[in-house]
N, C-alpha and C positions, 0 to 999 in steps of 0.2 A: 090407204087408199081415204082421199078425201070426196064425201057427201056435202058439196056444197049449200045443194037443197034444206039438207036439214040440219046443217053444221054442227057436223061429227067427223071425226076421225075414224080409222079401225087399223090394225097392225096391217101389214101388205105380207103375203108367204114370200118367205128369203127361198132363193134359186140362185146354186150355181149354173155356171156357165155348162157344167159337166151332164147338170140336171136339166136342161135345155138342148143340151144335143152341139154346144158351139163348138167348132174346132179352131185351132190357132190361126191355119192357115187358110181356110175358108170362110172365117168370120170376122179374129179378131185383127188380122195383116190386114184385112178388105178394108173395114171400120177404121182405121189410123191411117190409112195409106189416101184415103178418101175422105177423112173429117179429123185430122189430126188435135186440131183444137176441144174436141167432145173430150179428149181426156185433161185440159183442163190446164196444161203447160204446155209453152211453144214447143215443137219438136221438130228436130230435123231429120228427115229422111235419106240413108244413106243408101240403102239399098232394098230393093223387092225379091221377094222369093219365088219363082216359077216354077211351076211342074215341068221335068225333063221330059219333052217329045217321046213318046215306046219306043221308037228307033235310036234313041239316042238318049244313052244314060250318063251325060255328064255331068259339069256339076249345077249345081241349085243356087239361084241368089236369095240371101235372105232380107227379108226387112229390118231395118235396126233405126229406133228412134232415139234422139238424142238431147 
């Protein structure tokens, strides 16, 4: 953490995605689809996973980055 007023830094608390209750489908795939450059490398999104409607238990698509 940076305190620019006092010109000091302090360690930040490390948290995992699990600690923050982030889920692959609900969060990570959406972030990747909406802002692929945030991961630092150019990505080509070839598929996106969708939840199947309740009345249809058909196949699901997945997000994949290349």
